[in-house]
C-alpha positions in Angstrom: 21.3 127.6 257.6 24.5 126.4 256.0 26.8 123.8 257.4 30.2 125.0 256.0 33.5 123.1 255.6 36.4 125.5 254.8 39.6 124.0 253.5 41.3 127.4 253.0 42.8 128.9 256.2 42.3 132.6 255.3 38.7 131.9 254.3 38.0 130.1 257.5 39.2 133.2 259.4 37.0 135.3 257.1 33.9 133.3 258.0 34.4 134.0 261.6 35.0 137.7 260.9 31.7 137.9 259.0 29.9 136.5 261.9 29.1 133.0 260.6 31.7 131.0 262.6 28.9 129.0 264.2 28.1 127.6 260.8 31.7 126.2 260.2 31.6 122.5 260.9 35.0 121.5 259.4 38.4 123.0 258.8 42.0 122.0 257.9 44.7 121.7 260.5 46.2 124.9 259.1 43.0 126.9 259.8 44.4 128.3 263.1 42.7 131.7 263.2 40.8 133.1 265.0 42.1 131.4 268.1 40.7 130.0 270.3 37.3 130.1 268.6 38.3 127.9 265.6 39.7 125.2 267.9 36.1 123.9 268.5 35.8 123.1 264.8 36.6 119.5 263.7 39.7 119.0 261.6 39.4 117.3 258.2 43.0 116.9 257.2 45.4 119.4 255.5 44.9 121.7 252.6 46.5 119.2 250.2 45.2 116.0 251.7 41.6 116.4 252.8 39.9 113.5 254.5 37.0 113.1 252.1 35.1 110.6 254.3 35.4 112.8 257.4 34.0 115.8 255.4 31.1 113.6 254.2 30.3 112.6 257.8 29.9 116.3 258.7 27.1 116.6 256.2 28.1 120.1 254.8 25.8 122.1 252.6 28.7 124.3 251.4 32.4 123.8 251.0 34.9 126.6 250.4 38.1 125.7 248.5 40.8 127.5 246.6 42.4 126.8 243.2 46.0 127.2 244.5 45.7 125.8 248.0 43.7 122.7 247.3 44.2 119.8 244.9 41.9 119.2 241.9 41.4 115.6 243.0 40.1 116.7 246.4 37.8 119.3 245.0 36.3 116.9 242.5 35.7 114.3 245.3 34.1 117.0 247.5 31.8 118.0 244.7 30.0 114.7 245.2 29.2 115.7 248.8 28.1 119.3 248.5 28.4 122.4 246.4 32.1 123.6 246.3 32.9 127.3 245.9 36.4 127.4 244.5 38.2 130.8 244.7 41.1 132.0 242.6 43.0 134.9 244.2 46.1 136.4 242.7 45.6 140.2 243.2 44.1 142.5 245.7 41.0 143.1 243.6 40.6 139.3 243.4 40.7 139.2 247.2 38.1 141.9 247.6 35.8 140.2 245.2 36.3 136.9 247.0 35.3 138.5 250.3 32.1 139.9 248.6 31.3 136.5 247.1 31.7 134.7 250.4 29.5 137.4 252.0 26.8 136.8 249.4 27.0 133.0 249.9 26.6 133.4 253.7 24.0 136.2 253.7 26.6 138.7 255.1 26.7 141.2 252.2 26.8 144.3 254.4 29.6 142.9 256.6 31.6 141.9 253.5 31.2 145.3 251.9 32.3 147.0 255.1 35.4 144.8 255.3 36.4 145.3 251.7 36.0 149.1 252.2 38.2 149.0 255.2 40.9 146.9 253.5 40.8 149.0 250.3 41.1 152.3 252.2 44.0 151.0 254.3 45.9 149.7 251.3 45.4 153.0 249.4 47.3 154.8 252.1 50.5 153.0 251.2 53.0 155.3 249.4 55.6 153.5 247.2 59.2 154.6 247.9 60.9 156.7 245.2 63.3 153.8 244.7 61.8 150.3 245.1 64.3 147.9 246.8 64.6 144.5 244.9 63.5 141.5 246.9 63.4 137.7 246.7 60.6 136.1 248.7 61.4 132.6 249.9 58.6 130.1 250.7 60.6 126.9 250.8 64.0 125.3 251.6 65.6 122.2 250.1 65.0 123.1 247.4 64.8 126.9 247.6 61.5 128.1 246.2 60.4 131.6 245.7 57.2 133.5 245.0 57.3 134.8 241.4 54.8 136.5 239.1 51.1 135.5 239.0 50.9 135.0 242.7 49.1 137.0 245.5 52.4 137.3 247.3 53.9 139.1 244.2 50.9 141.5 244.2 51.5 142.2 247.9 55.2 142.8 247.4 54.3 145.4 244.8 51.8 147.0 247.1 54.3 147.1 249.9 56.8 149.0 247.7 59.2 146.3 246.6 60.3 144.9 243.2 60.3 141.1 242.9 63.6 140.0 241.4 61.9 136.9 240.1 58.9 138.6 238.4 60.1 137.3 235.0 59.1 133.8 236.2 55.7 132.6 237.3 54.2 130.9 240.3 56.7 129.2 242.7 59.9 128.2 240.8 62.8 126.4 242.3 66.0 128.5 242.2 69.7 127.5 242.4 73.0 129.1 243.2 73.4 130.4 239.7 70.0 132.2 240.0 71.1 133.9 243.1 74.3 135.2 241.5 72.3 136.5 238.6 69.5 138.4 240.4 71.5 139.8 243.4 68.5 141.2 245.3 68.8 144.1 247.8 66.7 142.1 250.2 65.7 138.5 250.9 62.5 137.8 252.8 62.2 134.5 254.6 58.5 133.8 255.0 57.0 132.3 258.2 55.0 129.9 256.0 54.6 127.5 254.4 58.2 126.7 255.4 58.8 127.9 258.9 62.0 129.9 258.3 63.9 130.8 261.4 67.0 133.0 262.3 69.3 130.0 261.8 68.4 129.9 258.1 69.8 133.4 257.4 73.4 132.3 257.3 72.7 129.9 254.4 71.2 132.6 252.3 73.9 135.1 253.3 76.5 132.8 251.8 74.6 132.7 248.5 73.9 136.5 248.5 76.6 138.1 250.7 75.4 141.7 249.9 71.7 141.1 250.5 69.9 142.1 253.7 67.9 139.2 255.0 65.0 139.2 257.3 62.1 137.1 258.5 58.6 138.3 257.5 55.1 137.4 258.5 53.9 135.2 255.7 50.2 135.5 256.8 50.2 139.2 256.0 51.6 138.6 252.5 49.5 135.6 251.6 46.3 135.4 253.6 43.7 137.1 251.4 40.7 137.4 253.8 40.1 139.5 256.8 43.8 139.4 257.9 44.4 141.9 255.1 43.2 144.6 257.6 46.6 144.3 259.2 48.7 144.2 256.0 49.0 147.9 255.2 50.4 148.8 258.6 52.8 145.9 258.5 54.0 146.8 255.0 54.5 150.5 256.1 56.7 149.4 259.0 58.6 146.9 256.7 59.3 149.8 254.3 60.7 151.9 257.0 62.8 149.1 258.5 64.3 147.9 255.3 64.9 151.3 253.8 66.9 152.2 256.9 68.9 149.0 256.9 69.9 149.5 253.3 71.8 152.6 254.2 73.6 151.0 257.2 77.1 149.7 256.3 77.6 145.9 256.6 
């Protein structure tokens, strides 16, 4: 039986969904789902600053990491402790393959296949609007940082029926006042993570983009690429309805 350390929040949740939560012996402080079950698992630091000695003390036989969420230095150090499975997820097909791979690693092939089928079918029900609203998706403040092309968030924005105004850039660029004046998005989404945007931050963005509609969005449903994707299609559909209606309401 494996002893698994997962340093990827969405994959920690996936392990519990697949029925191998009892094998998880270590997690990051950001691995908060599923609550309260995950609270019994020892914390080994954050996604960017893993406590290598603490991981070693847990004597894992398998470590789950991710190319984007974890640092190369941590992954290389962890490879001296146990085999490290590093995932790289930028699209929905990537996410579905990752789920299958984790299912194979943990002896839960059937459960993984059932989950990917459920997610695939739910996402296939999304109907893109005839006119896709343009959107800027904020992940950080001071400096402003957005999700651009070559990210899972960008893929989810497309699936949800939106056009990313920063799709001509890659990854997570910093943007300034001049950028906002150039792109002029219909919508600005303030993600709940990694920066915890709140209502009070809307006024700052409204000054930069006075004509944009601004709203808080659930970052987990845009960026967690494990079992939480079961909830994404319904959320995206509601978001489509809400934002489409707001665009036709005078300021």
